[in-house]
BARO-196377 format. One record per residue: y, x, z of N, C-alpha, C, O, CB in turn; residue in three letters. Coordinates in steps of 0.2 Angstrom, whole numbers, plus 5000, padded with zeros to 4 digits. Glycine has a CB too. Example, Ala and Ser with C-alpha at 12.3 -4.5 7.8 and 13.67 -1.06 7.14 Angstrom:
2
497250665039497850625039498450665039498350715042497850575045ALA498950645035499550685036500050645039500650675040499750705029SER
end
This chain:
402
411947215711412047265706412047225699411647175698411447315707UNK412447245695412547215688411947235684411747295683413147235685UNK411547185681411047195676411247235670411747215667410647135674UNK410947285668411147325662410947285656410547245656410847395662UNK411447285651411247255644411047305639411047365641411947225642UNK410847285633410547325628411147375626410947435624410347285622UNK411747355626412247405624412347465629412647515627412947375624UNK412147455635412147515640411647565638411747625640411947485647UNK411147545634410647595632410747615625410647675623409947565633UNK410847575621410947585613411647595611412047545609410647535609UNK411947655612412647665611412747735608412247775608413047655617UNK413347755606413447815603413347875607413047925605414147815600UNK413547865613413547925618412747945619412547995619413847905625UNK412347895621411647905622411347935616410847975617411347845625UNK411447905611411147925604411347995603410948035601411347875599UNK411948015603412148085602411848135606411648185604412948085602UNK411848115613411448165617410748175616410548235616411548135624UNK410348115614409648125613409548165606409048205606409348055613UNK409848135601409748175595409948245595409548285593410148135589UNK410448265599410648335599410148375603409948425601411348335603UNK409848345609409348385613408748395608408448445609409148335619UNK408548345604407948355600408048405595407648445593407748285597UNK408648405591408848455586408848525588408748575585409448435583UNK409048535595409148605597408448635598408448695600409548595604UNK407948595598407248625599406948645593406848605589406848575603UNK406848705592406548735586405848705585405348725590406548815586UNK405648665580404948635580404748625573404548575571405048565584UNK404648685569404348675563403648655563403348665569404448735558UNK403348625558402648605559402148665561402248715559402348575552UNK401648645565401248685568401548725574401248765577400948735563UNK402148705576402548745582402948685586403448695587403048795579UNK402548635587402948575590402848565598403148525601402648515587UNK402548615601402348605608402948595613402948545617401948665611UNK403548635612404148625616404448555615404648525620404548685614UNK404548535609404848475608404448415610404648365612404948455600UNK403748415610403348365613403348365620403348315623402548385611UNK403448425623403548425631404148385633404248355637403548495633UNK404748405629405348375630405248295629405548255634405848395625UNK404948275624404948195623404548165628404648115631404648185616UNK403948195630403548175636403948165642403948115645402948215637UNK404348215644404648215650405248165650405348125655405048285652UNK405548155644406048105643405848035645406147995648406448115637UNK405248025641404947955642404647945649404647885652404347955637UNK404347995652404047995658404547975664404447935668403648055660UNK405148005664405647995668405847925668406047895673406248045667UNK405847895662406047825661405547775662405647715661406447815655UNK404947795665404447745666404047715660403847665660404647695671UNK404047755654403847725648403147745647402847735641404247745643UNK402747775652402047785652401747825646401347805642401647715652UNK402147885644401847925639401247955641401047965647402347975637UNK400847975636400248025637400148065631400448055625399547985638UNK399848125632399748175627399148155623398648135626399748245629UNK399148155616398548145612398448205609398848225604398648085607UNK397848245610397748305607397248295602396748255602397448355613UNK397248345597396748345591396648415589397048455590397048295586UNK396148425586395948485583395648485576395148455575395448525588UNK395948505571395748505564395348575563395648625563396348505559UNK394648565562394248625562394048655556393748705555393648605566UNK394148615550393848635544394348675540394148725537393748575540UNK394948665539395448695535395948735539396048795537395748645530UNK396348705543396848745546396748775553397048815555397448695547UNK396248745556396048765563396548745568396648775574395948835564UNK397048705566397648685571397448635576397048585575398148655566UNK397648655582397648615588398348585589398748615591397348655595UNK398348515588399048485589399048435594398548415598399148445582UNK399648415595399848365601400348315598400848325595400148405607UNK400148255600400648195599400748165606400448175611400248135594UNK401348135606401548095612401548025611401847995606402248115615UNK401147985615401047915613401147875619401047895625400247905611UNK401347815618401347765624401047695622401247675616402047755626UNK400747665626400447595625400747545630400547555636399647595624UNK401247505628401547465633401247395632401447365627402347465633UNK400847365637400547305636400947245639401247255644399847305639UNK401047195635401447135638400947095643400447115644401647095632UNK401247035645400946995650400446945647399946925650401446955654UNK400446935640400046885637399846915630400146965628400346815636UNK399346885627399146905620399746895615400146855616398546865618UNK399746945610400246935605400146995600399647035600400946935608UNK400647005596400647055591400647125594400847135599401147045586UNK400247165590400247245592400747275587400647275581399547275591UNK401347305589401847335585401847405586401847435591402547305586UNK401747445580401747515580402447545578402747525573401147545576UNK402647595582403247635580403047705580402847735584403847625586UNK403147735574402947795572403447845569403847825565402347795567UNK403447905572403947955570403748025571403248035575404647945573UNK403948075567403748145568404248185570404848175568403448165561UNK404048225575404548275578404548345576404948385578404448275586UNK404148355571404148425568404648425562404848365560403448445565UNK404848485560405348485554405048535549404448565550406048515557UNK405348545544405248605539405548665542405848665547405548595532UNK405348725540405648785542406348785540406548755535405248845539UNK406748825543407448835542407548875536407348925535407848865548UNK407948845531408048875524408648915524409048915529408048825519UNK408748955519409448995518409948945517409848885514409349045513UNK410548965517411148935515411548895520412048865519410948885510UNK411348895527411648855532412348885533412448945534411248845538UNK412848835533413548855536413648835543413948865547414048825531UNK413248785545413248765552412648795555412148825552413148685553UNK412648795562412048825566411548775565411548715567412248835573UNK410948785562410448735561410148715567409748655567409848765557UNK410248745573409948725579410548705584410448695590409448775583UNK411148695581411748685586411848615587412248605592412348715582UNK411648565583411748495584412548485585412748445589411448475591UNK412948515580413648515580413848445577413548415572413948565576UNK414248415580414548345578415248355575415648385578414548295584UNK415248325569415948325566416048265562415548245558415948385561UNK416548225563416648165559416148115559415948085554416848185552UNK415848105565415248055566414648075563414148035563415447995563UNK414548145561413948165558413648225563414048265565414048195551UNK413048225564412648275568412248315564411848295560412248245574UNK412448385564412148435559411548465563411548485569412648485557UNK411048485559410448525561409848515558409748455554410348505569UNK409348555558408748555554408348495558408248495564408348615554UNK408148445554407748385556408248335559407948285561407348415561UNK408848345559409348295561409148225558409148175561410048315560UNK409148225551408948165547408248155547408048095547409248175540UNK407848205545407148195544406748235549406548295548406948225537UNK406448205555406748135556406848125564406648085567406248085554UNK407148185567407248175574407748125576407648095582407548245577UNK408148105572408548045574408147975574408247935578409148035568UNK407747975569407247915569406847915575406747855578406847915563UNK406547975577406247975584406647955590406447915594405948045585UNK407247975590407747955595407847885595407847855600408447995594UNK407847855589407947785589407347745592407447695595408047755581UNK406747765591406147735594406247745601406147695605405547775591UNK406347805604406347815611406847775614406747745619406547885612UNK407447765612408047735615407847655614408047615619408647745611UNK407647635609407447565608406947535613406947485616407247545601UNK406447585614405847565618406147565625405947515629405247615618UNK406547615627406847615634407247545635407147515640407247675635UNK407647535630408147475631407647405631407847365635408547465625UNK407147405627406747345627406447335634406447285637406147345622UNK406147385637405747385643406247365649406047325653405347455645UNK406847395649407247385654407647325654407947305659407847445654UNK407647285648408047225648407547165646407847115645408547235642UNK406947175646406447125644405947115650405547155650406147135638UNK406047065654405647055660404947045658404447065662405847005665UNK404847005653404146985651404046985643404546965640403946915654UNK403547005641403447005633402646995632402247005636403647065630UNK402546975626401846965623401647025619402047065617401746905619UNK400947035618400747085614400747155617400647165623401047085607UNK400847205612400847275614401347315610401347305603400147305614UNK401747365613402047415609401647475609401547495615402847415612UNK401547505603401247575603401747615600401847615594400547565599UNK402047665604402447715601402147785600401747805604403147725605UNK402147815594401847875593402347925590402547915584401247865588UNK402447975593402848035591402348095589402048125594403348055597UNK402348105583401748145581402048215578402648225577401448115575UNK401548255577401648325575401348325568401048285565401248375579UNK401548385564401348405558401348345552400948345548400548415558UNK401948305552402048265546402248305540402048295535402548215548UNK402648365542402948405536402348455534402448485529403548445539UNK401848455537401348505536400948485530401048425527400948525541UNK400348515528399948505522399548435522399448405517399548555521UNK399448415528398948355529399148295533398748245534398248375531UNK399748295536399948245540399448235546399248185548400048185537UNK399248295549398748295554398848245560398348215563398548365556UNK399448245562399648205568399448125567399148105572400348215570UNK399748095562399548025561398848015559398547965560400047995556UNK398648065555397948065553397448055559396948015559397748125549UNK397648095564397248095570397248025574396848005577397448145575UNK397847995573397947925576397447875573397047835576398647895575UNK397347885566396847845563396147855565395747815566396947845555UNK396047925565395347945566395147925573394547915574395248015565UNK395547925578395447915585395447835587395447815593395847955589UNK395647795582395647725583396247695586396347635588395047705587UNK396847735587397447715590397747665586398147625589397847775591UNK397747665579398047615575397647555574397847505571398247645568UNK397047555577396647495576396947425579397247435584395947505579UNK396947375575397147305578397947305578398247255580396947295585UNK398247355575399047355574399147295569398847295564399347415572UNK399647255570399847205566400447225561400447195555400047145570UNK400947265563401447295559401747355562401647365568402047235559UNK402047395557402247465560402947475557403147445551401847515557UNK403347505560404047535558404047605559403847635564404647505562UNK404247635553404347715553405047725551405247715545403847745548UNK405447745556406147755554406347825551406847865553406547755561UNK406047835545406247895541406847865537407047815537405647905535UNK407247915535407847905531407747865525407847895519408247965530UNK407647805525407447765519407947765514407847775508407347695521UNK408647745516409147745510409247815508409447815502409747715513UNK409247865512409447935509408947955504409047985499409447985515UNK408247935505407747955500407847915494407747935488407047955503UNK407947845495408047805489408647805486408747775481407847735492UNK409147845489409847845486410147785486410547765481409847875479UNK410147745492410447685493410847685499410547715504409847625493UNK411447655500411747655506411447615511411047565510412447625505UNK411547635518411247605523411547535524412147525523411447635530UNK411147475525410447475527410047465521410147425517410347425532UNK409447505521408947505516408247495519408147535523409047565511UNK407947445516407247435519406747445513406747415508407147365521UNK406247495515405747515510405147475511404847475517405647595510UNK404847445506404247395507403647435504403347405500404347325504UNK403647495505403047535502403247605499403847625500402747495496UNK402847635496402947705494402447725489401847705488402947755500UNK402647775484402247805480401747845484401847865489402647845474UNK401147865480400647905483400747975480401247995477399947885482UNK400348025482400348095480399748135481399448125486400948125483UNK399548175475398948215476399148285473399548285468398348175472UNK398748335475398848405473398248425470397748425473399148445479UNK398248455464397648475461397848545456398448555454397348425456UNK397348585455397448645452396948645446396348625446397248705456UNK397248665440396848675434396748745432397248785432397148635428UNK396148765432395948835430395748845423395248805421395448865435UNK395948895420395748905413395448975412395749025414396348895408UNK394848985409394549045408394549055400394349015396393849045410UNK394849115398394849135391394449195390393849205393395649155390UNK394649245386394249305385394749365384395249355380393849295378UNK394549415388395049475388394949515381394349515379394949515394UNK395449545379395449595374396049635374396549625378395449555367UNK396149695370396649735370397249695367397149655363396549805367UNK397849705370398449665368398649685361399049655358399049685373UNK398349745359398549765352398149725347398349715341398349845351UNK397649685349397249645345397149575349396549565350396549675343UNK397649535350397549475353397149425350396849385353398249445354UNK397049435343396649385340395849395342395449345340396649395332UNK395649445345395049455347394849425354394349425356394849535348UNK395349405357395349375364395549295364395749275359395749415369UNK395549265370395749205371396249205377396049215382395149145372UNK396849195375397449205380397449145385397649095383398049215377UNK397149155391397149105396397849075398397849015400396749125402UNK398349125398398949105400399249055395399549005396399449165401UNK399149075389399349025383399048965383399348905382399249065376UNK398348965384397948905385398148855390398248795389397248915385UNK398348885396398548845402399248815400399348755402398548895408UNK399648855397400348825395400248765391400648715391400748885392UNK399748775386399648715381399548655385399748595384399148735376UNK399048655390398848605394399448575398399548515399398248625399UNK399848615401400348595405400848555401401148505403400748655408UNK401048585395401448545391401248475389401648425388401648585384UNK400548475388400248405386400348355392400448295391399548415383UNK400148385398400248345404400948315405401048265407399948385410UNK401448365404402148345405402348285400402748245402402548405405UNK401948285395402148235389401748175390401848125387401948265382UNK401348165395400948105396401348055399401848065403400348125401UNK401147995397401547935399401147905405400547885405401547875393UNK401447915411401147885417401247815418401647785414401547925423UNK400847785422400847715424401547695427401847735430400347685428UNK401747625426402347605429402147545433401747495431402847575423UNK402347545439402247485444402847445445403447475445401947515451UNK402847375445403447335445403847355452404447335452403347265445UNK403547375457403947395463404047465464404547485466403547365469UNK403547505463403547575464403847615459404047675460402847605466UNK403947585453404147625447403647665444403047645444404747675449UNK403847725441403347765437403047825442403347845446403647795431UNK402447845440402147905443402547965439402847955434401447905442UNK402448025443402748085440402348145441401848145445403448095443UNK402448195436401948255436402448315437402948315433401548255429UNK402348355442402748415443402248475444401848475447403148405449UNK402448525440402048585440402448625446403048645446402148635434UNK402048645451402348675457402048745458402248785462402148635463UNK401648775454401348845454401048865448400748815444400848855460UNK401048925446400748955440400449025442400849065445401148955434UNK399849045440399649105441399249125435398949085431399149115447UNK399349195433398949215427399249285424399849295426398949165422UNK398849325421399149385418399249435423398949435428399749365414UNK399649485420399849545425399449605424399549655427399749525432UNK398949605419398549665418398849695412398949665407397749645416UNK399049765413399449795407399049805401398449815401399549865410UNK399349785396399049795389398449755388398049775384399049865387UNK398349695391397749665390397849585389398349565393397249675396UNK397449555385397549485385397249455391396649465393397149455378UNK397549415395397249385401396749335400396749295395397849355405UNK396249345404395649295403395649245409395149205409394949335403UNK396149245413396149195418396849175420397249215420395749225425UNK396949105421397549075422397449015426396948975425398049065416UNK397948995430397848925433398548895435399048935435397448935440UNK398648835435399248805438399148745442398548715442399648775431UNK399548725446399548675451400048625450400548635449399548705458UNK399748555450400148505449400248465456399748455460399848455444UNK400848435457400948385462401048325458401548315454401548395467UNK400648275459400648215455400848155460400448125464399948195452UNK401448125459401648065463401348005459401348005453402448055463UNK401047965463400647905459400847845461401147835466399847915461UNK400747795457400847725458400147685458399647715457401347685453UNK400147625460399547585460399147595453399447585448399647515462UNK398547605453398147605447398047685445397547695441398447575442UNK398347725448398247795447397847835452398147865457398947835446UNK397247815453396747845458396547915455396747935450396247795459UNK396047945459395848005458395448015451395548055447395348035463UNK395047955449394747955443395247955437395147985432394247895443UNK395747915438396247915433396647975432396747995426396847855435UNK396748015437397048085437396648135433396848175429397248105444UNK395948125434395548175431395448155423395448205419394848165434UNK395448095422395448075415396148095411396148115405395447995414UNK396648095415397348115412397348185410397548205405397848105417UNK397048225415396948295413396448315407396648355403396748335419UNK395948275407395448275402395748265395395648295390394848235403UNK396248215395396548195389397048245387397148265381396948125390UNK397448275392397848335390397548395387397748425383398248355397UNK396948405390396548465387396348455380396348495376395948475392UNK396148385379395948375372396448375367396448405362395648295372UNK397048355369397648355365397848435364398148445359398248315368UNK397748475369397948545368397548585364397748635361397948575375UNK396948555363396448595358396348665360396348715356396748595351UNK396248675366396148745369395448775367394948735365396248755376UNK395448845366394748875364394348895370393748905370394948935360UNK394748905376394348925382394048875386394048815383394848965387UNK393848885392393548835396393948815402394448855403392848855399UNK393848765405394348745410393948705416393448685415394948705407UNK394348695422394048655427394648635431395248655431393548695432UNK394548575434395048545438394848535446394248515446395248475435UNK395248545451394948545457395548515462396148545462394748605460UNK395448455465395948435470395948485476395448515477395748365472UNK396448485480396548535485395948525490395748465492397248535488UNK395748575494395348565499395648525505396248535506395048635502UNK395248485508395548445514395148445520394548455519395748375511UNK395348425525394948415531394448365531393848375533395348405537UNK394548305527394148255526394348215519394948225518393948205532UNK393948175516394148145510394748105510395148105505393548105507UNK394948075516395448025516396148055517396648025516395347985522UNK396148125519396848155520396948215515397348255516396948175527UNK396548215509396748255504397348245500397648285497396148265499UNK397548175501398148155497398448095500398148065505398148155490UNK398848055497399147995499399147945494399347955488399948005502UNK398847885496398847825492399447785492399747785497398247785493UNK399647755486400247715487400147645490399547625491400547705479UNK400647615492400547545495401247505494401747535493400347555503UNK401147445495401747395495401647345499401047325501401847375487UNK402147305502402147255506402547195502403047205499402447265513UNK402247135503402547075500403247055504403247065510402147015500UNK403747035500404347015502404246945506404646935510404847005497UNK403746915505403646855508403246855515403146805518403246805503UNK403046915516402646935522403146915528403646925528402447005523UNK402846875533403246855539403546915543404146905545402846815544UNK403246965543403547025546404147055542404547085545403047085548UNK404047055536404647075531405247025532405747055533404347065524UNK405146965533405646925534406046935541406646925541405446845533UNK405646945546405846965552406247025552406847035555405346975557UNK406047085548406447145548407047125544407647155547406047195544UNK407047095539407747075535408247035540408847055540407547035529UNK407946995544408346955548408646995553409246995555407946895551UNK408247045556408547085562409047135559409547145562407947125565UNK408947155553409447205550410047165549410647195550409147235543UNK410047105546410647065545411047055551411647055552410547005541UNK410647035556410947025563411347085566411847075569410446995568UNK411047135565411347195568411847225564412447245567410747255569UNK411847235558412247265554412747225550413347245548411947305548UNK412647155550413047115546412947115539413347085535413747125548UNK412447155537412347165529411647145528411147155532412547235527UNK411447125522410747115520410547185518410847225514410747065514UNK409947195520409647265518409447255511409147215508408947275522UNK409647315507409347325500408647345500408447395504409847375496UNK408247305497407547325496407447375491407647375486407147255495UNK407047425494406847475489406147505491405747475495407347535490UNK405947555488405247585489405247655489405647685485404747565483UNK404947685494405047765495404747795489404147785487404647785502UNK405147845487404947885481404447935482404147965477405547905477UNK404347955488403848015490403347985495403247925496404248075492UNK403048035498402548025503402648045510403148075511401948065500UNK402248015514402348025522401847995525401347965523403048005524UNK401947995532401447965536401347895535400847865537401547975544UNK401847865533401847785531401347775526401047715526402547765529UNK401147815522400647805517399947795520399547755519400547865512UNK399847835525399247835529399147765533398647735532399147885534UNK399747745536399747675539399747625534399347575536400347675543UNK400047625529400047565524399447565520399347505518400647575520UNK399147615518398547615513397947625517397447585516398647665508UNK397847675521397147685524397047635530396547605531397147755527UNK397547625534397547585540397647505538397547465542397947605546UNK397947505532398147435529398547395534398447335535397447395528UNK399047425537399547395541400247385537400447425533399747445547UNK400547325537401147315534401647365538401847365543401447245535UNK401847415534402247475537402947475533402947485527401847545536UNK403447465537404147465535404447535536404447555542404547405539UNK404747555531405147615532405947595532406147575527405047675526UNK406247615538406947595539407247645544407047645549406947515542UNK407747675541408047725546408747745544409047715540407647795545UNK409047795548409747805547409947845541409547865536409947855553UNK410547855540410847885534411047955535411247975541411447835531UNK411047995530411248065530411148095523410948065518410948105536UNK411148165523411048205517410648265519410648285525411648215513UNK410448295514410148365514409548375518409448425521410648415516UNK409148325518408448335522408048385518408148395512408048265522UNK407748435521407448485519407948545516407648585512406948465514UNK408548535517409048575514409548605519409448585525409448545509UNK409948645517410448675522411048625524411148575520410848735519UNK411248625530411748585532411548505532411948465531412448595528UNK410948495534410648435535411048395540411248425545409948435536UNK411248335539411548295544411348225544411148195539412348305544UNK411448185550411348115550412048085553412348115557410748105555UNK412148025550412747985552412547945559412047905559412947935547UNK412847965564412647945571412647865572412247835575413047975576UNK413147835569413247765570412647725566412447675569413847735566UNK412347755561411747725558411147735562410647695562411647755551UNK411147785566410547795571410647745577410047715578410547865574UNK411247725579411347675584411047605581410647575584412047665586UNK411247595575411047535572410347525571409947475571411447525565UNK410047585569409247585568408947565574408447535574409047655565UNK409147595580408847585586408947505588408547475591409147625592UNK409547485587409647415588409247365584409047315586410347395587UNK409047385578408647345573407947345576407647295576408647375566UNK407647405578407047405581406947365587406547325588406847485583UNK407447375592407547335598407547255596407147215599408147345602UNK407947235591407947165589407247145587407047085588408547155584UNK406947185583406347165580405747155586405447105585406047225575UNK405747205590405347195596405447125600404947095602405347255601UNK406047115601406247055605406046995601405746945604407047055606UNK406146995594405946935590405246925590404946865590406346935584UNK404846975589404146975588403746965594403246925594403847035584UNK403946995600403546995606403846955611403446945616403547065608UNK404346915611404646875616404746805614404846755618405246905619UNK
end
């Protein structure tokens, strides 16, 4: 019998089939059981030793979640390599012209909710691990693959549970095949060596109510809150040489609504993308300075969002050195597979990679396929870049572990 080669596993036909099967399963965050069962069965049939990792968040969401994990140990000591991806998606939005669960293929693109973000990346992990095990008689170290739930949800509970339960302990390097170039607006292949962080907080302003016929007798909380918002938006955020600038976005506002009365209560919520040096104390000082500049008459308070525990209330930024040996290996594997040097960038937003890169302090590389409209209508992934992503992961495992 002829021994199968890597190309028998990592090809367009297998990739299209697996990405399509995953996309056809409706799996918005907090509703991932069916897609987890599919992934478990797919891996089990191929002898890749998956197991269910259950967790229960009891403080805020009460969510009982499931991850699918495998730990493949080599014959000798060596590096521990983590492959992490999320199988949940956002909810289906309006505006789709394609069937969001149809996995329709057109001109080399596969359409569907989560096709790019990031069921194709999970497929690349699954296919690469299968190819590695079936074509590598002996290896060193350990492969830990983790297909998680609730990355798109409020707290990244799936990967958070990996850290809390010690599954990421002793990991030497990690790959997360999120759509790196698509987020960074760079053509494939793009390698992200870090990411900005992000925190959510609410500022509440208390004024004084009065009849709207005599507003001078009151303190308009809506107006006061607006003054603070404008001052915040005018603040100069820090600049990091790798991550760029932090950013301030108003994502919610509440206040007013009482007929013919000056409102005495208003609040607004900020999502604050951060770079190094912009920790929670810095963000609080930033708001204090905005309030001072606004010169408000009312009183105010600031509160970071409630969280299951202090470490997953938000996401810290992180970066990896270009001189790190694992970085050089990633670059070499990308060049060998694609024939191109990867353009180095940094992820502009947040994800599970932040937990791995900052909390677990693992060199975490974001490298994934190309496409458009993640979180939007008619999301698609370019299938050939999924094949190449799986081949890069395979080549990386071969170089590091054999």
